[in-house]
Steps between C-alpha positions, in 0.01 A plus 500: 500500500446264791509705820491341846316675781780607734492351847558742785859516621394395848316188378780413258751511787273288721439238229844517345359520145246671274215265412447608136870448426496152656192401299689561175838366613658256255246574226547686175268770638755575775706682238199704385419649841546874508503669843315806370314562828628590842326579826501865601410409856439202722144372535340284764434136403175468306369172645305650794359797308157543344484560123463876553787509754720309255437760232576788739812321630648486150412850375807656336731232636657406163732695273621414149877461468531426127354632178164331435370751246313325220557155651270214587572382853416180685504561874582188702411432863468191716142541629195679359241564769310824446708634212613808693870435440458428129271800459745740663796359306307516171391859559855602587633339180225653285567843649864453394398424141436126479241430230356180643549328835400141574524313828629152574474342844587150611228468763161658546245539772128462446410640843505857367375421150221741415625762746753633251406847381 
């Protein structure tokens, strides 16, 4: 399964689109995307937060909406900075029964490299 990280409703309305969906638009992978995650609650934007604040900001913010039991999942996001988003999404999917979870991001930041715990 290829599962995009869900963008908050507020940011989706402001932008007019969800970044992970746009990144795959008009590709064969677009038809493989499975919206198996949703946000339980809104979170503050991550960009001004420290690595520890990012982790706390995302605690329990995702919920699984589809059966992932026994599946291998690739979680897709636009930017990988500290890994807090991927980590929380992966843990949520594993808790719901996913066997393996991998992450794919289209951009990365080296400023927090080494601070990931």
